[in-house]
C-alpha positions as semicolon CSV with decimal commas, in nm:
position;residue;x (nm);y (nm);z (nm)
1;M;0,000;0,000;0,000
2;P;0,145;0,341;-0,092
3;A;0,183;0,587;0,189
4;R;-0,084;0,853;0,234
5;G;-0,028;1,145;-0,003
6;M;0,184;0,942;-0,241
7;A;0,077;0,844;-0,596
8;P;0,015;0,474;-0,660
9;P;0,304;0,288;-0,823
10;I;0,317;0,286;-1,202
11;P;0,269;-0,067;-1,343
12;P;0,560;-0,207;-1,544
13;P;0,545;-0,167;-1,924
14;G;0,350;-0,430;-2,116
15;T;0,112;-0,512;-1,832
16;R;-0,260;-0,441;-1,847
17;P;-0,437;-0,273;-1,559
18;P;-0,690;-0,496;-1,386
19;R;-1,044;-0,470;-1,517
20;P;-1,294;-0,317;-1,275
21;A;-1,538;-0,563;-1,134
22;K;-1,892;-0,548;-1,274
23;S;-2,138;-0,406;-1,029
24;G;-2,492;-0,527;-0,989
25;P;-2,654;-0,858;-1,077
26;P;-2,638;-0,983;-1,437
27;V;-2,924;-0,879;-1,666
28;P;-3,124;-1,186;-1,767
29;H;-3,167;-1,252;-2,140
30;T;-3,521;-1,207;-2,268
31;S;-3,646;-1,408;-2,563
32;W;-3,787;-1,213;-2,853
33;W;-4,135;-1,349;-2,800
34;Q;-4,132;-1,235;-2,436
35;R;-4,044;-0,874;-2,514
36;D;-4,303;-0,607;-2,458
37;G;-4,531;-0,548;-2,755
38;V;-4,383;-0,805;-2,996
39;I;-4,655;-1,069;-2,972
40;S;-4,931;-0,809;-2,963
41;R;-4,802;-0,650;-3,284
42;L;-4,768;-0,985;-3,458
43;L;-5,119;-1,085;-3,357
44;A;-5,251;-0,749;-3,475
45;V;-5,089;-0,782;-3,817
46;A;-5,217;-1,138;-3,851
47;G;-5,563;-1,019;-3,752
48;V;-5,556;-0,747;-4,017
49;A;-5,454;-0,996;-4,286
50;V;-5,710;-1,260;-4,195
51;T;-5,994;-1,009;-4,160
52;L;-5,923;-0,845;-4,495
53;I;-5,911;-1,186;-4,662
54;G;-6,255;-1,248;-4,510
55;V;-6,379;-0,921;-4,657
56;V;-6,251;-1,025;-5,001
57;M;-6,422;-1,361;-4,963
58;L;-6,744;-1,183;-4,879
59;L;-6,719;-0,967;-5,191
60;V;-6,593;-1,228;-5,439
61;L;-6,637;-1,585;-5,326
62;A;-6,988;-1,524;-5,198
63;A;-7,076;-1,376;-5,535
64;Q;-6,931;-1,677;-5,716
65;A;-7,120;-1,919;-5,492
66;G;-7,444;-1,723;-5,515
67;F;-7,461;-1,645;-5,142
68;F;-7,674;-1,342;-5,054
69;G;-7,732;-1,077;-5,316
70;P;-7,502;-0,805;-5,444
71;V;-7,660;-0,540;-5,222
72;P;-7,632;-0,736;-4,895
73;R;-7,272;-0,826;-4,972
74;V;-7,169;-0,467;-5,041
75;V;-7,368;-0,321;-4,754
76;A;-7,236;-0,585;-4,514
77;G;-6,879;-0,507;-4,619
78;A;-6,930;-0,135;-4,575
79;L;-7,098;-0,169;-4,235
80;F;-6,836;-0,414;-4,114
81;S;-6,555;-0,177;-4,220
82;A;-6,724;0,121;-4,056
83;G;-6,769;-0,077;-3,738
84;L;-6,402;-0,171;-3,731
85;V;-6,298;0,194;-3,773
86;A;-6,535;0,304;-3,495
87;A;-6,409;0,030;-3,264
88;G;-6,049;0,122;-3,338
89;M;-6,111;0,489;-3,260
90;R;-6,274;0,389;-2,931
91;V;-6,003;0,144;-2,825
92;V;-5,692;0,337;-2,930
93;G;-5,719;0,593;-2,649
94;R;-5,743;0,335;-2,369
95;T;-5,451;0,202;-2,170
96;G;-5,267;-0,057;-2,379
97;G;-5,518;-0,019;-2,658
98;R;-5,301;0,160;-2,915
99;V;-5,188;-0,154;-3,096
100;G;-5,535;-0,303;-3,111
101;G;-5,699;0,024;-3,205
102;I;-5,456;0,082;-3,490
103;A;-5,511;-0,271;-3,620
104;L;-5,890;-0,242;-3,604
105;A;-5,903;0,097;-3,775
106;A;-5,649;0,001;-4,043
107;T;-5,852;-0,310;-4,122
108;G;-6,167;-0,102;-4,151
109;I;-6,014;0,157;-4,384
110;A;-5,856;-0,108;-4,607
111;G;-6,183;-0,306;-4,609
112;A;-6,379;0,003;-4,713
113;Y;-6,130;0,068;-4,992
114;L;-6,171;-0,290;-5,117
115;D;-6,548;-0,246;-5,100
116;V;-6,522;0,056;-5,331
117;V;-6,301;-0,144;-5,571
118;A;-6,561;-0,420;-5,583
119;V;-6,852;-0,180;-5,635
120;T;-6,669;-0,015;-5,925
121;T;-6,514;-0,314;-6,104
122;I;-6,730;-0,616;-6,017
123;Y;-7,081;-0,474;-5,983
124;H;-7,027;-0,160;-6,195
125;W;-7,259;0,044;-5,972
126;L;-7,024;0,343;-5,994
127;L;-6,871;0,501;-6,298
128;P;-6,491;0,457;-6,291
129;A;-6,426;0,827;-6,232
130;I;-6,674;0,835;-5,941
131;G;-6,532;0,513;-5,801
132;F;-6,180;0,656;-5,806
133;A;-6,303;0,972;-5,631
134;V;-6,478;0,769;-5,359
135;A;-6,164;0,559;-5,313
136;L;-5,961;0,878;-5,276
137;G;-6,202;0,992;-5,006
138;V;-6,167;0,663;-4,816
139;A;-5,789;0,688;-4,841
140;A;-5,807;1,049;-4,719
141;I;-5,979;0,927;-4,402
142;G;-5,688;0,689;-4,354
143;V;-5,445;0,976;-4,404
144;A;-5,627;1,186;-4,145
145;L;-5,618;0,907;-3,887
146;A;-5,251;0,835;-3,955
147;M;-5,165;1,201;-3,903
148;R;-5,385;1,227;-3,591
149;W;-5,236;0,918;-3,429
150;Q;-4,886;0,982;-3,568
151;S;-4,863;0,616;-3,662
152;Q;-4,660;0,494;-3,956
153;P;-4,770;0,129;-3,894
154;F;-5,133;0,234;-3,936
155;A;-5,065;0,398;-4,273
156;V;-4,854;0,103;-4,388
157;L;-5,121;-0,150;-4,291
158;V;-5,389;0,043;-4,480
159;V;-5,183;0,071;-4,799
160;V;-5,048;-0,285;-4,793
161;G;-5,386;-0,438;-4,717
162;A;-5,566;-0,247;-4,992
163;A;-5,287;-0,283;-5,250
164;V;-5,218;-0,654;-5,201
165;L;-5,583;-0,763;-5,209
166;S;-5,710;-0,530;-5,483
167;P;-5,574;-0,759;-5,761
168;V;-5,790;-1,039;-5,618
169;L;-6,098;-0,828;-5,693
170;T;-5,996;-0,715;-6,042
171;T;-5,717;-0,743;-6,295
172;E;-5,863;-0,485;-6,531
173;L;-5,700;-0,153;-6,614
174;A;-5,903;0,005;-6,335
175;L;-5,669;-0,171;-6,091
176;L;-5,390;0,064;-6,195
177;A;-5,606;0,365;-6,115
178;F;-5,690;0,238;-5,766
179;L;-5,322;0,172;-5,692
180;I;-5,226;0,517;-5,821
181;V;-5,494;0,664;-5,594
182;L;-5,318;0,500;-5,298
183;Q;-4,984;0,633;-5,419
184;L;-5,126;0,984;-5,445
185;A;-5,350;0,988;-5,136
186;F;-5,071;0,916;-4,888
187;L;-4,828;1,164;-5,045
188;P;-4,923;1,450;-4,807
189;V;-4,811;1,238;-4,513
190;Q;-4,458;1,226;-4,656
191;L;-4,439;1,605;-4,659
192;V;-4,466;1,634;-4,281
193;R;-4,352;1,294;-4,157
194;D;-4,032;1,106;-4,228
195;W;-4,192;0,766;-4,277
196;P;-3,971;0,572;-4,521
197;Y;-4,170;0,247;-4,504
198;L;-4,486;0,427;-4,609
199;H;-4,298;0,584;-4,901
200;V;-4,197;0,237;-5,017
201;V;-4,534;0,065;-4,981
202;R;-4,734;0,344;-5,142
203;T;-4,502;0,354;-5,447
204;L;-4,409;-0,008;-5,509
205;P;-4,759;-0,153;-5,582
206;A;-4,841;0,110;-5,847
207;V;-4,497;0,075;-6,007
208;L;-4,503;-0,305;-6,012
209;A;-4,859;-0,329;-6,149
210;S;-4,797;-0,064;-6,416
211;F;-4,476;-0,229;-6,527
212;L;-4,639;-0,572;-6,551
213;F;-4,929;-0,430;-6,754
214;V;-4,690;-0,246;-6,988
215;A;-4,476;-0,558;-7,026
216;S;-4,789;-0,756;-7,113
217;A;-4,879;-0,495;-7,375
218;I;-4,529;-0,519;-7,524
219;L;-4,583;-0,894;-7,558
220;G;-4,919;-0,834;-7,728
221;G;-5,148;-0,879;-7,428
222;F;-5,353;-0,560;-7,481
223;S;-5,525;-0,413;-7,781
224;A;-5,417;-0,093;-7,954
225;D;-5,709;0,095;-7,796
226;E;-5,593;0,002;-7,444
227;R;-5,231;0,105;-7,487
228;P;-5,299;0,479;-7,452
229;L;-5,462;0,407;-7,115
230;L;-5,154;0,213;-7,008
231;L;-4,937;0,503;-7,122
232;I;-5,146;0,743;-6,914
233;A;-5,114;0,516;-6,611
234;A;-4,736;0,489;-6,650
235;A;-4,711;0,866;-6,689
236;A;-4,928;0,919;-6,379
237;V;-4,705;0,693;-6,171
238;A;-4,398;0,886;-6,287
239;V;-4,558;1,228;-6,231
240;V;-4,676;1,140;-5,881
241;G;-4,333;0,994;-5,804
242;L;-4,154;1,303;-5,936
243;A;-4,384;1,553;-5,764
244;G;-4,373;1,365;-5,436
245;T;-3,996;1,326;-5,438
246;V;-3,929;1,689;-5,526
247;S;-4,167;1,806;-5,252
248;V;-4,008;1,577;-4,994
249;V;-3,639;1,636;-5,068
250;R;-3,685;2,013;-5,069
251;R;-3,790;1,980;-4,703
252;R;-3,555;1,693;-4,614
253;P;-3,249;1,692;-4,843
254;T;-3,108;1,378;-4,680
255;D;-3,413;1,164;-4,764
256;V;-3,248;0,915;-4,999
257;T;-3,553;0,688;-4,986
258;A;-3,753;0,951;-5,171
259;S;-3,502;0,956;-5,456
260;L;-3,495;0,576;-5,474
261;M;-3,874;0,566;-5,498
262;F;-3,855;0,826;-5,774
263;A;-3,617;0,595;-5,958
264;L;-3,869;0,312;-5,928
265;A;-4,153;0,537;-6,043
266;T;-3,975;0,604;-6,374
267;V;-3,951;0,234;-6,466
268;P;-4,300;0,189;-6,622
269;M;-4,259;0,503;-6,829
270;L;-3,916;0,393;-6,949
271;A;-4,071;0,067;-7,064
272;A;-4,375;0,235;-7,226
273;P;-4,208;0,313;-7,566
274;G;-4,177;-0,062;-7,615
275;M;-4,555;-0,079;-7,663
276;Y;-4,507;0,117;-7,986
277;S;-4,212;-0,075;-8,128
278;T;-4,389;-0,097;-8,464
279;D;-4,460;0,278;-8,466
280;R;-4,115;0,424;-8,409
281;P;-4,208;0,794;-8,435
282;I;-4,457;0,760;-8,149
283;A;-4,205;0,564;-7,943
284;A;-3,945;0,833;-8,006
285;L;-4,193;1,108;-7,911
286;I;-4,285;0,936;-7,583
287;A;-3,922;0,873;-7,485
288;G;-3,819;1,221;-7,601
289;I;-4,074;1,403;-7,387
290;F;-3,985;1,193;-7,084
291;A;-3,611;1,247;-7,141
292;T;-3,662;1,622;-7,171
293;V;-3,848;1,644;-6,840
294;L;-3,600;1,427;-6,650
295;L;-3,289;1,593;-6,790
296;A;-3,438;1,934;-6,715
297;V;-3,484;1,826;-6,354
298;A;-3,126;1,697;-6,342
299;G;-2,993;2,010;-6,509
300;T;-3,121;2,232;-6,230
301;A;-2,837;2,104;-6,011
302;L;-2,573;2,221;-6,259
303;V;-2,678;2,588;-6,267
304;P;-2,599;2,753;-5,930
305;K;-2,876;3,014;-5,944
306;V;-3,139;2,758;-6,045
307;A;-3,009;2,508;-5,789
308;A;-3,051;2,769;-5,515
309;V;-3,418;2,803;-5,610
310;T;-3,507;2,436;-5,667
311;K;-3,300;2,309;-5,370
312;L;-3,277;1,960;-5,515
313;P;-3,010;1,743;-5,349
314;G;-2,747;1,564;-5,551
315;H;-2,897;1,215;-5,516
316;T;-3,227;1,330;-5,670
317;A;-3,045;1,498;-5,959
318;V;-2,844;1,181;-6,020
319;V;-3,160;0,970;-6,038
320;A;-3,319;1,214;-6,282
321;A;-3,002;1,224;-6,495
322;V;-2,968;0,846;-6,516
323;A;-3,338;0,790;-6,594
324;G;-3,335;1,073;-6,848
325;S;-3,028;0,926;-7,015
326;I;-3,202;0,590;-7,050
327;A;-3,498;0,763;-7,212
328;L;-3,260;0,951;-7,442
329;L;-3,099;0,623;-7,536
330;E;-3,441;0,494;-7,637
331;V;-3,490;0,803;-7,853
332;C;-3,163;0,734;-8,035
333;V;-3,262;0,373;-8,102
334;S;-3,608;0,476;-8,226
335;V;-3,493;0,738;-8,478
336;T;-3,192;0,559;-8,628
337;D;-3,089;0,243;-8,807
338;P;-2,775;0,035;-8,739
339;R;-2,559;0,258;-8,961
340;T;-2,671;0,590;-8,813
341;L;-2,703;0,475;-8,451
342;P;-2,332;0,541;-8,374
343;T;-2,372;0,899;-8,498
344;A;-2,665;0,961;-8,261
345;W;-2,485;0,816;-7,961
346;F;-2,164;1,006;-8,038
347;L;-2,360;1,332;-8,059
348;V;-2,516;1,266;-7,719
349;A;-2,173;1,175;-7,577
350;L;-2,031;1,502;-7,707
351;A;-2,305;1,701;-7,537
352;F;-2,266;1,527;-7,201
353;L;-1,884;1,532;-7,203
354;G;-1,877;1,898;-7,300
355;L;-2,119;1,986;-7,021
356;A;-1,926;1,770;-6,775
357;G;-1,600;1,945;-6,856
358;Q;-1,758;2,287;-6,822
359;R;-1,935;2,212;-6,494
360;R;-1,677;1,963;-6,362
361;S;-1,951;1,707;-6,301
362;G;-1,837;1,349;-6,254
363;V;-2,189;1,207;-6,295
364;T;-2,240;1,389;-6,624
365;A;-1,899;1,271;-6,742
366;G;-1,992;0,913;-6,655
367;I;-2,313;0,937;-6,858
368;G;-2,121;1,085;-7,152
369;A;-1,860;0,809;-7,129
370;T;-2,136;0,549;-7,129
371;F;-2,287;0,688;-7,448
372;A;-1,938;0,705;-7,599
373;V;-1,877;0,338;-7,522
374;L;-2,217;0,244;-7,665
375;G;-2,132;0,445;-7,975
376;V;-1,800;0,264;-8,010
377;F;-1,965;-0,077;-7,994
378;A;-2,235;0,029;-8,240
379;F;-1,967;0,168;-8,473
380;L;-1,762;-0,150;-8,454
381;T;-2,062;-0,359;-8,558
382;V;-2,072;-0,160;-8,882
383;A;-1,706;-0,076;-8,938
384;G;-1,516;-0,341;-8,744
385;P;-1,156;-0,442;-8,819
386;E;-1,268;-0,732;-9,036
387;V;-1,472;-0,488;-9,250
388;L;-1,187;-0,238;-9,289
389;A;-0,950;-0,518;-9,387
390;S;-1,171;-0,650;-9,669
391;Q;-1,243;-0,449;-9,982
392;Q;-1,559;-0,643;-10,058
393;R;-1,705;-0,600;-9,709
394;S;-1,601;-0,235;-9,692
395;E;-1,779;-0,156;-10,016
396;A;-2,090;-0,335;-9,884
397;N;-2,102;-0,170;-9,540
398;L;-1,921;0,164;-9,545
399;G;-2,050;0,495;-9,672
400;V;-2,135;0,850;-9,576
401;A;-2,289;0,739;-9,243
402;T;-1,966;0,572;-9,134
403;V;-1,767;0,879;-9,242
404;L;-1,979;1,095;-9,016
405;G;-1,957;0,840;-8,735
406;A;-1,577;0,825;-8,760
407;V;-1,543;1,203;-8,758
408;L;-1,770;1,229;-8,455
409;A;-1,567;0,957;-8,285
410;L;-1,256;1,173;-8,328
411;A;-1,445;1,466;-8,179
412;V;-1,555;1,252;-7,883
413;V;-1,194;1,148;-7,823
414;A;-1,078;1,509;-7,820
415;V;-1,360;1,631;-7,592
416;A;-1,317;1,331;-7,359
417;V;-0,946;1,410;-7,310
418;W;-1,029;1,774;-7,240
419;C;-1,308;1,675;-7,001
420;A;-1,078;1,436;-6,812
421;R;-0,830;1,719;-6,756
422;Q;-1,106;1,929;-6,596
423;L;-1,206;1,663;-6,342
424;P;-0,982;1,652;-6,034
425;G;-1,005;1,275;-5,994
426;L;-0,877;1,204;-6,347
427;R;-0,588;1,445;-6,372
428;N;-0,336;1,182;-6,258
429;T;-0,423;0,941;-6,541
430;A;-0,287;1,150;-6,829
431;E;-0,074;0,868;-6,970
432;L;-0,362;0,622;-6,985
433;Q;-0,585;0,887;-7,138
434;W;-0,337;0,962;-7,417
435;I;-0,279;0,593;-7,490
436;A;-0,653;0,527;-7,517
437;A;-0,702;0,845;-7,719
438;S;-0,421;0,750;-7,959
439;I;-0,563;0,404;-8,024
440;A;-0,917;0,535;-8,072
441;G;-0,793;0,822;-8,288
442;L;-0,589;0,598;-8,519
443;Y;-0,881;0,363;-8,569
444;S;-1,122;0,651;-8,632
445;V;-0,886;0,803;-8,890
446;T;-0,858;0,470;-9,069
447;A;-1,235;0,419;-9,070
448;A;-1,291;0,774;-9,193
449;T;-1,042;0,759;-9,480
450;V;-1,152;0,414;-9,597
451;S;-1,519;0,517;-9,574
452;I;-1,448;0,833;-9,774
453;G;-1,267;0,629;-10,037
454;V;-1,556;0,383;-10,062
455;A;-1,818;0,662;-10,059
456;T;-1,659;0,826;-10,364
457;G;-1,753;0,519;-10,567
458;A;-1,409;0,502;-10,731
459;A;-1,278;0,161;-10,827
460;D;-0,969;0,203;-10,611
461;G;-1,140;0,401;-10,335
462;F;-1,074;0,131;-10,076
463;L;-0,703;0,123;-10,160
464;T;-0,675;0,500;-10,165
465;G;-0,841;0,523;-9,827
466;H;-0,595;0,284;-9,666
467;S;-0,302;0,465;-9,824
468;A;-0,432;0,795;-9,688
469;A;-0,479;0,637;-9,344
470;T;-0,114;0,526;-9,332
471;I;0,008;0,870;-9,435
472;L;-0,214;1,036;-9,174
473;W;-0,084;0,798;-8,908
474;M;0,271;0,900;-8,989
475;T;0,170;1,268;-9,005
476;A;0,021;1,246;-8,656
477;A;0,334;1,074;-8,529
478;T;0,549;1,347;-8,683
479;A;0,342;1,619;-8,519
480;A;0,367;1,449;-8,179
481;L;0,744;1,405;-8,213
482;F;0,796;1,764;-8,322
483;Y;0,593;1,888;-8,025
484;G;0,791;1,674;-7,784
485;L;1,124;1,779;-7,932
486;R;1,030;2,147;-7,922
487;N;0,959;2,122;-7,549
488;L;1,240;1,879;-7,472
489;G;1,448;2,124;-7,271
490;K;1,156;2,199;-7,039
491;A;1,151;1,835;-6,923
492;T;0,773;1,840;-6,889
493;A;0,561;1,529;-6,856
494;V;0,362;1,631;-7,163
495;A;0,679;1,653;-7,373
496;K;0,789;1,306;-7,267
497;L;0,440;1,172;-7,327
498;A;0,434;1,329;-7,675
499;L;0,770;1,173;-7,760
500;G;0,660;0,831;-7,641
501;S;0,329;0,852;-7,823
502;G;0,497;0,972;-8,142
503;L;0,739;0,682;-8,140
504;L;0,460;0,431;-8,077
505;V;0,247;0,572;-8,359
506;T;0,551;0,567;-8,588
507;A;0,598;0,199;-8,509
508;A;0,227;0,137;-8,576
509;A;0,245;0,320;-8,909
510;L;0,548;0,117;-9,018
511;A;0,378;-0,205;-8,911
512;K;0,068;-0,118;-9,113
513;L;0,282;-0,017;-9,409
514;F;0,470;-0,346;-9,428
515;L;0,216;-0,593;-9,290
516;F;-0,102;-0,466;-9,457
517;D;-0,038;-0,202;-9,721
518;L;0,244;-0,390;-9,892
519;A;0,022;-0,696;-9,937
520;T;-0,305;-0,515;-10,012
521;L;-0,223;-0,196;-10,202
522;D;-0,087;-0,193;-10,554
523;G;0,027;0,049;-10,821
524;L;0,070;0,418;-10,754
525;V;-0,131;0,400;-10,431
526;R;0,131;0,178;-10,268
527;V;0,413;0,392;-10,410
528;A;0,252;0,707;-10,265
529;A;0,220;0,548;-9,920
530;F;0,584;0,438;-9,912
531;L;0,717;0,769;-10,044
532;A;0,513;0,979;-9,802
533;V;0,603;0,769;-9,500
534;G;0,966;0,757;-9,603
535;V;0,996;1,133;-9,644
536;L;0,830;1,193;-9,307
537;L;1,066;0,946;-9,144
538;L;1,365;1,128;-9,289
539;I;1,236;1,463;-9,167
540;V;1,165;1,329;-8,819
541;G;1,498;1,152;-8,797
542;T;1,686;1,468;-8,891
543;R;1,492;1,683;-8,646
544;Y;1,527;1,418;-8,373
545;A;1,908;1,404;-8,407
546;R;1,944;1,782;-8,416
547;A;1,722;1,830;-8,111
548;F;1,920;1,591;-7,895
549;A;2,251;1,732;-8,018
550;E;2,138;2,081;-7,919
551;A;2,015;1,952;-7,585
552;A;2,348;1,780;-7,519
553;A;2,541;2,097;-7,607
554;N;2,325;2,306;-7,378
555;S;2,371;2,054;-7,101
556;R;2,753;2,066;-7,131
557;E;2,749;2,443;-7,121
558;A;2,529;2,444;-6,813
559;G;2,714;2,156;-6,650
560;A;2,393;1,960;-6,618
561;T;2,329;1,592;-6,676
562;P;2,281;1,527;-7,050
563;V;1,949;1,430;-7,196
564;R;1,907;1,067;-7,288
565;G;1,856;0,980;-7,651
566;D;1,560;0,752;-7,591
567;G;1,320;1,036;-7,525
568;G;1,349;1,042;-7,145
569;V;1,497;1,319;-6,936
570;R;1,711;1,255;-6,632
């Protein structure tokens, strides 16, 4: 024991201080089924499900079996639902009665909604418009109770019960309207309450049903007269989803669930153009309007003054941009054929990459890169290496469209390199960018020259095009080498990269000259290719030797380490 007034001894290094003893008796483990409220909630949910199934049986199975008459069945369902709501309102305020009261009232509201669905679709006692209005009123009562009791489980039970059992009553187009009514009716709750589960259950049924109906129409399951109604339903789901999400995220910018539900709400509308696959102008019009709206929403985040007014968070803008890009892709497919499709996608890529470089937007750059890659694949299906290597296939496949596509590909390469230099995360990948740009540029030049030669209709157009491609390859290599040599003394990374690229392109030009042109070209075309490449090689060789001689002389005068002759700088 240390003496009074003295500090306790310091324990030796590497030893752990003793753990303090736990005070109090150990807390006993409680099984999940013994916890407070778990069993009562499970029983309440089961009661809701079983009771609503009984209501459906009363409305459907009794009708099929001939029990009672239509009026007694409907009246009994309505009275039973009203009684459940009244009982729930009476019980919910008592001690321990909240769970039971919520279950009773939710069952009553969902049962009343199902009763309206049956009256409208099975018995046809109400016109569809009136039936939808009555259903909206029933749902509004559910909204009022949910807000009064501040209960997300109540709202979820109402929506799930009505949405899951409505398809049992009808599979007609009216089903979509009743599900959209649920999606719309419970939207006001989201504006004042952060209830993510309600956002999911009110959106998912309408989206899933609309998508399945649209998919059935694409496969021929609906007549031409019914497709406009499906289009209206898909548009309504998207509009409600967009309006609800924008209203919610303006109040709660961190509500990612709202943006995810908006993404789901766009799915039926993105699939809708497929219903008009045989009428491509209409499909293009539908996709074009949808793309315009979505991209306009996404574009608000790129303009600071507009963004300050709209107050849309980044995750909502990303969802709108991705969905709008998919719709724009559908527009390109609808208005083009296989030969002109690359041109459309390259034009879109140019627009997105240019905007991304100006606004330094990584998401926009990613969308532009995606369209660029799609354009490359589409271009290669028309003007692949096997086509460029064969005169017969080139004359059958190449033309003015491939010339335009190749020129636009060159433009995309240039804008993509510029855009990458504007984005902070891509500035350290300059070497990879230039390598990829060089490969894509050489191929685009070859495709352009061969396509121009074929498009002229001359007998030797194919041969002339390849000869011009080889000369242009060597010209590009010469330009890169001259740029690198001019900036050699500065020892910049760009100068070294230009020298390396120039040498690689020179090697590629020589390989093409001897491996392809020598065996394929003939006559004056082959002579022109060899003479042009040879002269350029002589010019570059002379300039290369003089540049390094001057650099070595300057280094000796300055007493610095001489420059290496392989293009590197010590």
